[in-house]
Every structure is written in C-alpha cells, then in structure tokens.
PDB file of N, CA, C and O in Angstrom:
ATOM      1  N   MET A   1      55.694 155.955 185.516  1.00  0.00           N
ATOM      2  CA  MET A   1      56.436 156.432 184.413  1.00  0.00           C
ATOM      3  C   MET A   1      55.885 156.742 183.337  1.00  0.00           C
ATOM      4  O   MET A   1      56.491 157.350 182.454  1.00  0.00           O
ATOM      5  N   MET A   2      55.039 156.490 183.272  1.00  0.00           N
ATOM      6  CA  MET A   2      54.145 157.092 181.394  1.00  0.00           C
ATOM      7  C   MET A   2      53.698 158.506 181.970  1.00  0.00           C
ATOM      8  O   MET A   2      53.822 159.562 181.351  1.00  0.00           O
ATOM      9  N   LEU A   3      52.964 158.326 183.712  1.00  0.00           N
ATOM     10  CA  LEU A   3      52.481 160.070 183.637  1.00  0.00           C
ATOM     11  C   LEU A   3      53.634 161.296 183.596  1.00  0.00           C
ATOM     12  O   LEU A   3      53.523 162.429 183.127  1.00  0.00           O
ATOM     13  N   SER A   4      55.071 160.497 184.426  1.00  0.00           N
ATOM     14  CA  SER A   4      55.638 161.289 184.485  1.00  0.00           C
ATOM     15  C   SER A   4      56.765 161.758 183.528  1.00  0.00           C
ATOM     16  O   SER A   4      57.727 162.467 183.827  1.00  0.00           O
ATOM     17  N   GLN A   5      56.316 160.974 181.750  1.00  0.00           N
ATOM     18  CA  GLN A   5      56.639 161.169 180.682  1.00  0.00           C
ATOM     19  C   GLN A   5      56.499 162.188 179.781  1.00  0.00           C
ATOM     20  O   GLN A   5      57.219 162.558 178.854  1.00  0.00           O
ATOM     21  N   GLY A   6      55.329 162.626 180.256  1.00  0.00           N
ATOM     22  CA  GLY A   6      53.948 163.785 179.502  1.00  0.00           C
ATOM     23  C   GLY A   6      53.155 162.272 178.308  1.00  0.00           C
ATOM     24  O   GLY A   6      52.978 162.297 177.090  1.00  0.00           O
ATOM     25  N   THR A   7      52.946 161.487 179.008  1.00  0.00           N
ATOM     26  CA  THR A   7      52.272 160.593 178.045  1.00  0.00           C
ATOM     27  C   THR A   7      50.443 161.246 177.757  1.00  0.00           C
ATOM     28  O   THR A   7      49.578 160.989 176.920  1.00  0.00           O
ATOM     29  N   LEU A   8      50.505 161.932 178.646  1.00  0.00           N
ATOM     30  CA  LEU A   8      48.787 162.522 178.552  1.00  0.00           C
ATOM     31  C   LEU A   8      49.015 163.556 177.583  1.00  0.00           C
ATOM     32  O   LEU A   8      47.961 163.707 176.965  1.00  0.00           O
ATOM     33  N   GLY A   9      49.529 164.010 177.340  1.00  0.00           N
ATOM     34  CA  GLY A   9      49.891 165.068 175.963  1.00  0.00           C
ATOM     35  C   GLY A   9      50.025 164.075 174.878  1.00  0.00           C
ATOM     36  O   GLY A   9      49.462 164.339 173.816  1.00  0.00           O
ATOM     37  N   ILE A  10      50.729 162.901 174.993  1.00  0.00           N
ATOM     38  CA  ILE A  10      50.460 162.258 173.899  1.00  0.00           C
ATOM     39  C   ILE A  10      49.428 161.714 173.504  1.00  0.00           C
ATOM     40  O   ILE A  10      48.827 162.019 172.474  1.00  0.00           O
ATOM     41  N   LEU A  11      49.057 160.678 174.445  1.00  0.00           N
ATOM     42  CA  LEU A  11      47.714 159.930 174.497  1.00  0.00           C
ATOM     43  C   LEU A  11      46.259 160.677 173.913  1.00  0.00           C
ATOM     44  O   LEU A  11      45.878 161.812 174.201  1.00  0.00           O
ATOM     45  N   VAL A  12      45.645 159.792 173.105  1.00  0.00           N
ATOM     46  CA  VAL A  12      44.507 160.154 172.763  1.00  0.00           C
ATOM     47  C   VAL A  12      43.646 160.376 174.194  1.00  0.00           C
ATOM     48  O   VAL A  12      43.941 159.851 175.267  1.00  0.00           O
ATOM     49  N   PRO A  13      42.731 161.104 173.998  1.00  0.00           N
ATOM     50  CA  PRO A  13      42.254 161.520 175.605  1.00  0.00           C
ATOM     51  C   PRO A  13      41.345 160.319 176.138  1.00  0.00           C
ATOM     52  O   PRO A  13      41.179 160.187 177.351  1.00  0.00           O
ATOM     53  N   TRP A  14      40.712 159.374 175.148  1.00  0.00           N
ATOM     54  CA  TRP A  14      40.105 158.659 176.175  1.00  0.00           C
ATOM     55  C   TRP A  14      41.252 157.367 176.585  1.00  0.00           C
ATOM     56  O   TRP A  14      40.927 156.674 177.549  1.00  0.00           O
ATOM     57  N   VAL A  15      42.100 157.155 176.131  1.00  0.00           N
ATOM     58  CA  VAL A  15      43.085 156.415 176.884  1.00  0.00           C
ATOM     59  C   VAL A  15      43.965 157.099 177.825  1.00  0.00           C
ATOM     60  O   VAL A  15      44.366 156.468 178.803  1.00  0.00           O
ATOM     61  N   SER A  16      44.358 158.468 177.628  1.00  0.00           N
ATOM     62  CA  SER A  16      44.778 159.050 179.426  1.00  0.00           C
ATOM     63  C   SER A  16      43.687 159.104 180.359  1.00  0.00           C
ATOM     64  O   SER A  16      43.940 159.350 181.538  1.00  0.00           O
ATOM     65  N   ALA A  17      42.602 158.922 180.011  1.00  0.00           N
ATOM     66  CA  ALA A  17      41.171 158.899 181.172  1.00  0.00           C
ATOM     67  C   ALA A  17      41.380 157.453 182.014  1.00  0.00           C
ATOM     68  O   ALA A  17      41.396 157.279 183.232  1.00  0.00           O
ATOM     69  N   LEU A  18      41.538 156.461 180.898  1.00  0.00           N
ATOM     70  CA  LEU A  18      41.796 154.965 181.572  1.00  0.00           C
ATOM     71  C   LEU A  18      43.189 154.876 182.464  1.00  0.00           C
ATOM     72  O   LEU A  18      43.331 154.148 183.446  1.00  0.00           O
ATOM     73  N   LEU A  19      44.389 155.952 181.805  1.00  0.00           N
ATOM     74  CA  LEU A  19      45.308 155.541 182.721  1.00  0.00           C
ATOM     75  C   LEU A  19      45.651 156.365 183.825  1.00  0.00           C
ATOM     76  O   LEU A  19      46.580 156.100 184.589  1.00  0.00           O
ATOM     77  N   LEU A  20      44.802 157.516 183.936  1.00  0.00           N
ATOM     78  CA  LEU A  20      44.664 158.295 184.821  1.00  0.00           C
ATOM     79  C   LEU A  20      43.452 157.153 186.006  1.00  0.00           C
ATOM     80  O   LEU A  20      43.655 156.599 187.086  1.00  0.00           O
ATOM     81  N   ARG A  21      42.802 157.198 185.516  1.00  0.00           N
ATOM     82  CA  ARG A  21      41.201 156.216 186.308  1.00  0.00           C
ATOM     83  C   ARG A  21      42.404 154.775 187.173  1.00  0.00           C
ATOM     84  O   ARG A  21      42.310 154.337 188.319  1.00  0.00           O
ATOM     85  N   GLU A  22      43.402 154.391 186.102  1.00  0.00           N
ATOM     86  CA  GLU A  22      44.066 153.438 186.733  1.00  0.00           C
ATOM     87  C   GLU A  22      44.804 153.394 187.828  1.00  0.00           C
ATOM     88  O   GLU A  22      44.979 152.384 188.511  1.00  0.00           O
ATOM     89  N   PHE A  23      45.347 154.691 188.072  1.00  0.00           N
ATOM     90  CA  PHE A  23      46.879 155.187 188.644  1.00  0.00           C
ATOM     91  C   PHE A  23      45.664 155.832 189.818  1.00  0.00           C
ATOM     92  O   PHE A  23      46.198 155.670 190.916  1.00  0.00           O
ATOM     93  N   LEU A  24      44.156 156.540 190.047  1.00  0.00           N
ATOM     94  CA  LEU A  24      43.577 156.657 190.924  1.00  0.00           C
ATOM     95  C   LEU A  24      42.937 155.204 191.997  1.00  0.00           C
ATOM     96  O   LEU A  24      42.865 155.090 193.221  1.00  0.00           O
ATOM     97  N   ILE A  25      42.546 154.235 190.830  1.00  0.00           N
ATOM     98  CA  ILE A  25      42.223 153.234 191.386  1.00  0.00           C
ATOM     99  C   ILE A  25      43.564 152.745 192.250  1.00  0.00           C
ATOM    100  O   ILE A  25      43.389 152.659 193.466  1.00  0.00           O
ATOM    101  N   ASP A  26      44.819 152.433 191.760  1.00  0.00           N
ATOM    102  CA  ASP A  26      46.024 151.577 192.229  1.00  0.00           C
ATOM    103  C   ASP A  26      46.235 152.601 193.778  1.00  0.00           C
ATOM    104  O   ASP A  26      46.646 152.123 194.836  1.00  0.00           O
ATOM    105  N   LEU A  27      45.879 153.945 193.593  1.00  0.00           N
ATOM    106  CA  LEU A  27      46.145 155.023 195.136  1.00  0.00           C
ATOM    107  C   LEU A  27      45.262 154.288 196.046  1.00  0.00           C
ATOM    108  O   LEU A  27      45.710 153.729 197.047  1.00  0.00           O
ATOM    109  N   ALA A  28      43.725 154.267 195.655  1.00  0.00           N
ATOM    110  CA  ALA A  28      42.795 153.712 195.979  1.00  0.00           C
ATOM    111  C   ALA A  28      43.183 152.571 197.130  1.00  0.00           C
ATOM    112  O   ALA A  28      43.309 152.569 198.354  1.00  0.00           O
ATOM    113  N   CYS A  29      43.291 151.674 196.132  1.00  0.00           N
ATOM    114  CA  CYS A  29      43.859 150.289 196.938  1.00  0.00           C
ATOM    115  C   CYS A  29      45.168 150.097 197.742  1.00  0.00           C
ATOM    116  O   CYS A  29      45.021 149.264 198.637  1.00  0.00           O
ATOM    117  N   MET A  30      46.293 150.586 197.677  1.00  0.00           N
ATOM    118  CA  MET A  30      46.547 151.324 198.730  1.00  0.00           C
ATOM    119  C   MET A  30      46.777 151.837 199.666  1.00  0.00           C
ATOM    120  O   MET A  30      47.793 151.680 200.343  1.00  0.00           O
ATOM    121  N   VAL A  31      45.619 152.753 199.944  1.00  0.00           N
ATOM    122  CA  VAL A  31      45.058 153.384 200.979  1.00  0.00           C
ATOM    123  C   VAL A  31      44.131 152.441 201.599  1.00  0.00           C
ATOM    124  O   VAL A  31      44.324 152.538 202.811  1.00  0.00           O
ATOM    125  N   ALA A  32      43.390 151.739 201.412  1.00  0.00           N
ATOM    126  CA  ALA A  32      42.443 150.650 201.226  1.00  0.00           C
ATOM    127  C   ALA A  32      43.201 149.379 201.806  1.00  0.00           C
ATOM    128  O   ALA A  32      42.568 148.626 202.545  1.00  0.00           O
ATOM    129  N   CYS A  33      44.055 149.204 201.612  1.00  0.00           N
ATOM    130  CA  CYS A  33      44.893 148.098 202.179  1.00  0.00           C
ATOM    131  C   CYS A  33      45.965 148.198 203.514  1.00  0.00           C
ATOM    132  O   CYS A  33      46.700 147.334 203.991  1.00  0.00           O
ATOM    133  N   VAL A  34      45.732 149.651 203.919  1.00  0.00           N
ATOM    134  CA  VAL A  34      46.371 150.182 205.401  1.00  0.00           C
ATOM    135  C   VAL A  34      45.652 149.764 206.365  1.00  0.00           C
ATOM    136  O   VAL A  34      46.203 149.047 207.201  1.00  0.00           O
ATOM    137  N   PRO A  35      44.538 150.021 206.485  1.00  0.00           N
ATOM    138  CA  PRO A  35      43.745 148.734 207.661  1.00  0.00           C
ATOM    139  C   PRO A  35      43.609 147.880 207.283  1.00  0.00           C
ATOM    140  O   PRO A  35      42.771 147.481 208.092  1.00  0.00           O
ATOM    141  N   TRP A  36      43.727 147.122 206.643  1.00  0.00           N
ATOM    142  CA  TRP A  36      43.455 145.554 206.395  1.00  0.00           C
ATOM    143  C   TRP A  36      44.900 145.160 207.118  1.00  0.00           C
ATOM    144  O   TRP A  36      45.010 144.658 208.237  1.00  0.00           O
ATOM    145  N   PHE A  37      45.852 145.465 206.320  1.00  0.00           N
ATOM    146  CA  PHE A  37      47.059 145.267 206.709  1.00  0.00           C
ATOM    147  C   PHE A  37      47.513 145.624 208.835  1.00  0.00           C
ATOM    148  O   PHE A  37      48.171 144.997 209.665  1.00  0.00           O
ATOM    149  N   LEU A  38      47.053 146.367 208.856  1.00  0.00           N
ATOM    150  CA  LEU A  38      47.375 146.647 210.808  1.00  0.00           C
ATOM    151  C   LEU A  38      46.612 145.804 211.430  1.00  0.00           C
ATOM    152  O   LEU A  38      47.034 145.015 212.275  1.00  0.00           O
ATOM    153  N   SER A  39      45.587 145.887 211.117  1.00  0.00           N
ATOM    154  CA  SER A  39      44.384 144.629 211.941  1.00  0.00           C
ATOM    155  C   SER A  39      44.465 143.103 211.602  1.00  0.00           C
ATOM    156  O   SER A  39      44.201 142.237 212.435  1.00  0.00           O
ATOM    157  N   ASN A  40      44.927 142.788 210.060  1.00  0.00           N
ATOM    158  CA  ASN A  40      45.316 141.465 209.949  1.00  0.00           C
ATOM    159  C   ASN A  40      43.841 140.458 210.079  1.00  0.00           C
ATOM    160  O   ASN A  40      43.899 139.259 210.352  1.00  0.00           O
ATOM    161  N   GLU A  41      42.427 141.277 209.804  1.00  0.00           N
ATOM    162  CA  GLU A  41      41.118 140.840 209.837  1.00  0.00           C
ATOM    163  C   GLU A  41      40.699 140.889 208.587  1.00  0.00           C
ATOM    164  O   GLU A  41      40.793 141.675 207.644  1.00  0.00           O
ATOM    165  N   SER A  42      40.032 139.482 208.881  1.00  0.00           N
ATOM    166  CA  SER A  42      39.792 138.920 207.200  1.00  0.00           C
ATOM    167  C   SER A  42      38.433 139.680 206.655  1.00  0.00           C
ATOM    168  O   SER A  42      38.238 139.649 205.440  1.00  0.00           O
ATOM    169  N   ASN A  43      37.510 140.343 207.477  1.00  0.00           N
ATOM    170  CA  ASN A  43      36.676 141.324 207.131  1.00  0.00           C
ATOM    171  C   ASN A  43      36.677 142.589 206.318  1.00  0.00           C
ATOM    172  O   ASN A  43      35.980 143.070 205.425  1.00  0.00           O
ATOM    173  N   LYS A  44      38.097 143.037 207.221  1.00  0.00           N
ATOM    174  CA  LYS A  44      38.240 144.107 205.885  1.00  0.00           C
ATOM    175  C   LYS A  44      39.353 144.060 204.451  1.00  0.00           C
ATOM    176  O   LYS A  44      39.933 144.928 203.798  1.00  0.00           O
ATOM    177  N   ASP A  45      39.276 142.585 204.394  1.00  0.00           N
ATOM    178  CA  ASP A  45      39.956 142.797 202.655  1.00  0.00           C
ATOM    179  C   ASP A  45      38.995 142.445 201.460  1.00  0.00           C
ATOM    180  O   ASP A  45      39.259 141.787 200.453  1.00  0.00           O
ATOM    181  N   GLY A  46      37.983 142.961 201.770  1.00  0.00           N
ATOM    182  CA  GLY A  46      36.563 142.817 200.605  1.00  0.00           C
ATOM    183  C   GLY A  46      36.977 144.217 199.797  1.00  0.00           C
ATOM    184  O   GLY A  46      37.213 144.150 198.590  1.00  0.00           O
ATOM    185  N   LEU A  47      37.052 145.411 200.464  1.00  0.00           N
ATOM    186  CA  LEU A  47      37.642 146.617 199.486  1.00  0.00           C
ATOM    187  C   LEU A  47      39.014 146.500 198.562  1.00  0.00           C
ATOM    188  O   LEU A  47      38.969 146.479 197.332  1.00  0.00           O
ATOM    189  N   PRO A  48      40.179 146.430 199.292  1.00  0.00           N
ATOM    190  CA  PRO A  48      41.214 146.275 198.829  1.00  0.00           C
ATOM    191  C   PRO A  48      41.250 145.273 197.401  1.00  0.00           C
ATOM    192  O   PRO A  48      41.541 145.491 196.225  1.00  0.00           O
ATOM    193  N   LEU A  49      40.853 144.227 198.069  1.00  0.00           N
ATOM    194  CA  LEU A  49      40.872 143.035 196.378  1.00  0.00           C
ATOM    195  C   LEU A  49      40.084 143.341 195.617  1.00  0.00           C
ATOM    196  O   LEU A  49      40.293 142.978 194.460  1.00  0.00           O
ATOM    197  N   ARG A  50      38.472 144.368 195.991  1.00  0.00           N
ATOM    198  CA  ARG A  50      37.907 144.418 194.897  1.00  0.00           C
ATOM    199  C   ARG A  50      38.631 145.665 193.975  1.00  0.00           C
ATOM    200  O   ARG A  50      38.419 145.685 192.763  1.00  0.00           O
ATOM    201  N   LEU A  51      39.483 146.687 194.602  1.00  0.00           N
ATOM    202  CA  LEU A  51      40.157 147.645 193.756  1.00  0.00           C
ATOM    203  C   LEU A  51      41.353 147.141 193.168  1.00  0.00           C
ATOM    204  O   LEU A  51      41.801 147.672 192.152  1.00  0.00           O
ATOM    205  N   GLY A  52      41.968 146.073 193.758  1.00  0.00           N
ATOM    206  CA  GLY A  52      43.328 145.288 193.153  1.00  0.00           C
ATOM    207  C   GLY A  52      42.579 144.943 191.867  1.00  0.00           C
ATOM    208  O   GLY A  52      42.962 145.327 190.762  1.00  0.00           O
ATOM    209  N   ALA A  53      41.759 144.380 192.019  1.00  0.00           N
ATOM    210  CA  ALA A  53      41.043 143.251 190.627  1.00  0.00           C
ATOM    211  C   ALA A  53      40.944 144.247 189.761  1.00  0.00           C
ATOM    212  O   ALA A  53      41.673 144.241 188.769  1.00  0.00           O
ATOM    213  N   ALA A  54      39.874 145.453 190.016  1.00  0.00           N
ATOM    214  CA  ALA A  54      39.611 146.397 188.681  1.00  0.00           C
ATOM    215  C   ALA A  54      40.857 147.229 188.249  1.00  0.00           C
ATOM    216  O   ALA A  54      40.821 147.685 187.106  1.00  0.00           O
ATOM    217  N   ALA A  55      41.955 147.487 189.016  1.00  0.00           N
ATOM    218  CA  ALA A  55      43.469 147.704 188.475  1.00  0.00           C
ATOM    219  C   ALA A  55      43.584 146.890 187.959  1.00  0.00           C
ATOM    220  O   ALA A  55      43.566 147.299 186.798  1.00  0.00           O
ATOM    221  N   ALA A  56      43.741 145.633 187.930  1.00  0.00           N
ATOM    222  CA  ALA A  56      44.344 144.445 187.188  1.00  0.00           C
ATOM    223  C   ALA A  56      43.447 144.445 185.706  1.00  0.00           C
ATOM    224  O   ALA A  56      44.102 144.526 184.667  1.00  0.00           O
ATOM    225  N   MET A  57      42.213 144.369 185.639  1.00  0.00           N
ATOM    226  CA  MET A  57      41.408 144.450 184.753  1.00  0.00           C
ATOM    227  C   MET A  57      41.853 145.955 183.767  1.00  0.00           C
ATOM    228  O   MET A  57      42.171 145.779 182.591  1.00  0.00           O
ATOM    229  N   ILE A  58      41.848 146.708 184.074  1.00  0.00           N
ATOM    230  CA  ILE A  58      42.238 148.501 183.593  1.00  0.00           C
ATOM    231  C   ILE A  58      43.417 148.275 182.820  1.00  0.00           C
ATOM    232  O   ILE A  58      43.472 148.561 181.624  1.00  0.00           O
ATOM    233  N   ARG A  59      44.650 147.620 183.659  1.00  0.00           N
ATOM    234  CA  ARG A  59      45.722 147.387 183.138  1.00  0.00           C
ATOM    235  C   ARG A  59      45.814 146.798 181.960  1.00  0.00           C
ATOM    236  O   ARG A  59      46.150 147.269 180.873  1.00  0.00           O
ATOM    237  N   ALA A  60      45.379 145.373 182.358  1.00  0.00           N
ATOM    238  CA  ALA A  60      45.086 144.650 180.991  1.00  0.00           C
ATOM    239  C   ALA A  60      45.016 144.966 180.033  1.00  0.00           C
ATOM    240  O   ALA A  60      45.791 144.819 179.087  1.00  0.00           O
ATOM    241  N   PHE A  61      43.553 145.724 180.156  1.00  0.00           N
ATOM    242  CA  PHE A  61      43.160 146.614 178.865  1.00  0.00           C
ATOM    243  C   PHE A  61      43.945 147.885 178.173  1.00  0.00           C
ATOM    244  O   PHE A  61      43.687 148.555 177.172  1.00  0.00           O
ATOM    245  N   LEU A  62      44.756 147.919 178.903  1.00  0.00           N
ATOM    246  CA  LEU A  62      45.374 148.911 178.483  1.00  0.00           C
ATOM    247  C   LEU A  62      46.620 148.778 177.805  1.00  0.00           C
ATOM    248  O   LEU A  62      47.146 149.652 177.116  1.00  0.00           O
ATOM    249  N   VAL A  63      47.184 147.326 178.099  1.00  0.00           N
ATOM    250  CA  VAL A  63      48.383 146.573 177.578  1.00  0.00           C
ATOM    251  C   VAL A  63      47.871 146.464 176.666  1.00  0.00           C
ATOM    252  O   VAL A  63      48.606 146.700 175.707  1.00  0.00           O
ATOM    253  N   VAL A  64      46.527 146.107 176.320  1.00  0.00           N
ATOM    254  CA  VAL A  64      45.806 145.327 174.742  1.00  0.00           C
ATOM    255  C   VAL A  64      45.943 146.767 173.807  1.00  0.00           C
ATOM    256  O   VAL A  64      46.529 146.750 172.724  1.00  0.00           O
ATOM    257  N   VAL A  65      45.343 147.972 174.354  1.00  0.00           N
ATOM    258  CA  VAL A  65      45.189 148.908 173.526  1.00  0.00           C
ATOM    259  C   VAL A  65      46.644 149.396 173.110  1.00  0.00           C
ATOM    260  O   VAL A  65      46.798 149.829 171.968  1.00  0.00           O
ATOM    261  N   PHE A  66      48.030 149.327 174.248  1.00  0.00           N
ATOM    262  CA  PHE A  66      49.259 149.090 173.673  1.00  0.00           C
ATOM    263  C   PHE A  66      50.051 148.658 172.858  1.00  0.00           C
ATOM    264  O   PHE A  66      51.033 149.178 172.327  1.00  0.00           O
ATOM    265  N   VAL A  67      49.493 147.452 172.745  1.00  0.00           N
ATOM    266  CA  VAL A  67      50.145 146.665 171.878  1.00  0.00           C
ATOM    267  C   VAL A  67      49.181 146.872 170.568  1.00  0.00           C
ATOM    268  O   VAL A  67      49.888 147.244 169.632  1.00  0.00           O
ATOM    269  N   LEU A  68      48.391 146.805 170.349  1.00  0.00           N
ATOM    270  CA  LEU A  68      47.288 147.194 169.263  1.00  0.00           C
ATOM    271  C   LEU A  68      47.555 148.777 168.620  1.00  0.00           C
ATOM    272  O   LEU A  68      47.090 149.149 167.543  1.00  0.00           O
ATOM    273  N   GLY A  69      48.247 149.456 169.358  1.00  0.00           N
ATOM    274  CA  GLY A  69      48.485 150.745 168.887  1.00  0.00           C
ATOM    275  C   GLY A  69      49.582 150.617 168.367  1.00  0.00           C
ATOM    276  O   GLY A  69      49.754 151.496 167.522  1.00  0.00           O
ATOM    277  N   ARG A  70      50.777 149.649 168.506  1.00  0.00           N
ATOM    278  CA  ARG A  70      52.112 149.411 167.971  1.00  0.00           C
ATOM    279  C   ARG A  70      52.107 148.836 166.651  1.00  0.00           C
ATOM    280  O   ARG A  70      52.822 149.269 165.749  1.00  0.00           O
ATOM    281  N   VAL A  71      51.072 147.573 166.481  1.00  0.00           N
ATOM    282  CA  VAL A  71      51.101 146.465 165.130  1.00  0.00           C
ATOM    283  C   VAL A  71      49.561 146.673 164.241  1.00  0.00           C
ATOM    284  O   VAL A  71      48.438 147.002 164.625  1.00  0.00           O
ATOM    285  N   GLY A  72      49.973 146.405 163.238  1.00  0.00           N
ATOM    286  CA  GLY A  72      48.749 145.941 162.359  1.00  0.00           C
ATOM    287  C   GLY A  72      48.041 146.992 161.733  1.00  0.00           C
ATOM    288  O   GLY A  72      48.722 147.889 161.238  1.00  0.00           O
ATOM    289  N   PRO A  73      46.660 147.068 161.647  1.00  0.00           N
ATOM    290  CA  PRO A  73      46.091 147.872 160.937  1.00  0.00           C
ATOM    291  C   PRO A  73      46.164 149.421 161.524  1.00  0.00           C
ATOM    292  O   PRO A  73      46.229 150.471 160.886  1.00  0.00           O
ATOM    293  N   TRP A  74      46.135 149.234 162.778  1.00  0.00           N
ATOM    294  CA  TRP A  74      45.557 149.873 163.753  1.00  0.00           C
ATOM    295  C   TRP A  74      46.806 150.912 164.396  1.00  0.00           C
ATOM    296  O   TRP A  74      46.655 151.468 165.484  1.00  0.00           O
ATOM    297  N   PHE A  75      47.877 151.060 163.674  1.00  0.00           N
ATOM    298  CA  PHE A  75      49.198 151.687 164.098  1.00  0.00           C
ATOM    299  C   PHE A  75      48.849 153.247 164.475  1.00  0.00           C
ATOM    300  O   PHE A  75      48.284 154.064 163.748  1.00  0.00           O
ATOM    301  N   ASP A  76      49.296 153.417 165.687  1.00  0.00           N
ATOM    302  CA  ASP A  76      49.279 154.595 166.328  1.00  0.00           C
ATOM    303  C   ASP A  76      47.922 154.937 166.564  1.00  0.00           C
ATOM    304  O   ASP A  76      47.792 156.117 166.236  1.00  0.00           O
ATOM    305  N   PHE A  77      46.649 154.385 167.052  1.00  0.00           N
ATOM    306  CA  PHE A  77      45.446 154.854 167.209  1.00  0.00           C
ATOM    307  C   PHE A  77      45.368 155.701 168.315  1.00  0.00           C
ATOM    308  O   PHE A  77      44.687 156.725 168.346  1.00  0.00           O
ATOM    309  N   ASP A  78      45.954 155.344 169.079  1.00  0.00           N
ATOM    310  CA  ASP A  78      45.593 156.050 170.672  1.00  0.00           C
ATOM    311  C   ASP A  78      47.060 157.130 170.699  1.00  0.00           C
ATOM    312  O   ASP A  78      47.575 157.490 171.758  1.00  0.00           O
ATOM    313  N   VAL A  79      47.549 157.514 169.394  1.00  0.00           N
ATOM    314  CA  VAL A  79      48.268 158.540 169.979  1.00  0.00           C
ATOM    315  C   VAL A  79      47.628 160.107 169.225  1.00  0.00           C
ATOM    316  O   VAL A  79      47.030 160.069 168.149  1.00  0.00           O
ATOM    317  N   ARG A  80      47.765 160.858 169.657  1.00  0.00           N
ATOM    318  CA  ARG A  80      47.021 162.115 169.051  1.00  0.00           C
ATOM    319  C   ARG A  80      47.637 161.779 167.324  1.00  0.00           C
ATOM    320  O   ARG A  80      48.324 160.872 166.855  1.00  0.00           O
ATOM    321  N   GLN A  81      46.964 163.060 166.709  1.00  0.00           N
ATOM    322  CA  GLN A  81      47.443 163.105 165.508  1.00  0.00           C
ATOM    323  C   GLN A  81      48.727 163.415 164.899  1.00  0.00           C
ATOM    324  O   GLN A  81      49.298 162.863 163.958  1.00  0.00           O
ATOM    325  N   GLN A  82      49.303 165.074 166.101  1.00  0.00           N
ATOM    326  CA  GLN A  82      50.004 165.868 165.624  1.00  0.00           C
ATOM    327  C   GLN A  82      51.573 165.036 166.436  1.00  0.00           C
ATOM    328  O   GLN A  82      52.640 165.481 166.012  1.00  0.00           O
ATOM    329  N   HIS A  83      51.638 164.238 167.208  1.00  0.00           N
ATOM    330  CA  HIS A  83      52.874 163.218 167.868  1.00  0.00           C
ATOM    331  C   HIS A  83      52.473 161.895 166.819  1.00  0.00           C
ATOM    332  O   HIS A  83      53.027 160.864 167.201  1.00  0.00           O
ATOM    333  N   ARG A  84      52.003 161.792 166.128  1.00  0.00           N
ATOM    334  CA  ARG A  84      52.371 160.315 165.224  1.00  0.00           C
ATOM    335  C   ARG A  84      53.445 160.063 164.831  1.00  0.00           C
ATOM    336  O   ARG A  84      53.990 158.962 164.750  1.00  0.00           O
ATOM    337  N   TYR A  85      53.915 161.315 164.494  1.00  0.00           N
ATOM    338  CA  TYR A  85      55.200 160.789 163.404  1.00  0.00           C
ATOM    339  C   TYR A  85      56.382 160.548 164.256  1.00  0.00           C
ATOM    340  O   TYR A  85      57.380 159.920 163.902  1.00  0.00           O
ATOM    341  N   LEU A  86      56.148 161.211 165.648  1.00  0.00           N
ATOM    342  CA  LEU A  86      57.343 161.147 166.745  1.00  0.00           C
ATOM    343  C   LEU A  86      57.103 159.686 167.213  1.00  0.00           C
ATOM    344  O   LEU A  86      57.888 159.261 168.061  1.00  0.00           O
ATOM    345  N   GLN A  87      56.278 158.995 166.842  1.00  0.00           N
ATOM    346  CA  GLN A  87      55.993 157.535 167.708  1.00  0.00           C
ATOM    347  C   GLN A  87      56.894 156.865 166.871  1.00  0.00           C
ATOM    348  O   GLN A  87      57.864 156.327 167.405  1.00  0.00           O
ATOM    349  N   TYR A  88      56.749 156.796 165.635  1.00  0.00           N
ATOM    350  CA  TYR A  88      57.435 155.573 165.001  1.00  0.00           C
ATOM    351  C   TYR A  88      58.780 155.459 165.553  1.00  0.00           C
ATOM    352  O   TYR A  88      59.219 154.379 165.949  1.00  0.00           O
ATOM    353  N   THR A  89      59.464 156.582 165.590  1.00  0.00           N
ATOM    354  CA  THR A  89      60.661 156.444 166.266  1.00  0.00           C
ATOM    355  C   THR A  89      61.084 155.859 167.308  1.00  0.00           C
ATOM    356  O   THR A  89      62.002 155.059 167.487  1.00  0.00           O
ATOM    357  N   ARG A  90      60.250 156.381 168.059  1.00  0.00           N
ATOM    358  CA  ARG A  90      59.808 155.789 169.399  1.00  0.00           C
ATOM    359  C   ARG A  90      59.903 154.624 170.176  1.00  0.00           C
ATOM    360  O   ARG A  90      60.579 154.402 171.180  1.00  0.00           O
ATOM    361  N   TRP A  91      58.916 153.731 169.389  1.00  0.00           N
ATOM    362  CA  TRP A  91      58.757 152.618 169.908  1.00  0.00           C
ATOM    363  C   TRP A  91      59.238 151.757 168.588  1.00  0.00           C
ATOM    364  O   TRP A  91      58.620 150.708 168.409  1.00  0.00           O
ATOM    365  N   THR A  92      60.140 152.044 167.769  1.00  0.00           N
ATOM    366  CA  THR A  92      61.126 150.707 167.211  1.00  0.00           C
ATOM    367  C   THR A  92      62.285 150.135 167.847  1.00  0.00           C
ATOM    368  O   THR A  92      62.873 149.189 167.322  1.00  0.00           O
TER     369      THR A  92
END
C-alpha cells in the first residue's frame, strides 16, 4: 500500500530503503516457501523461516520509526523537508 501511494518520494531515503528492503525480503520469503510447501519436508524450512523472521524484524523497526515520526520531539523526522507541511493534515 505504501509503495503504491508514493511513499518513496515522501519519506527520507534511509526509510524508503528500509521499506524497499522489507518488500524484497517478503517477496524472497514467498518464493522460498514454494518448495517447502510443495514437498512438506522439514529440511527445507530454514531459509523461509529466516527470511520471515528478518521481514518481521524490519517491519517492527519500521513501525517504531513511523510511530516516532508522528509523536513527540521527533515529529516528521522521517519525512522529507518539502513534504512536512502536508503530513500534518494527512496523519491527524
């Protein structure tokens, strides 16, 4: 959803890079799950589980960044300067 709504142009580059990295890890996890699902062998579960754990950790970090960017002294630190005045009305 965030990628389709133009978030990469609004967020600062390092947050956008994290968002893209999470998307690619999610995609890799889904692709790695196919052989495991088809064979149902427990020896093929290592890679999908590691990728799923990595995606969950990155998502948790992005949620923390998103929350910190909407409250307190770090308000909109994750948004590019030229978009900050638009974000106030968007997230309230």
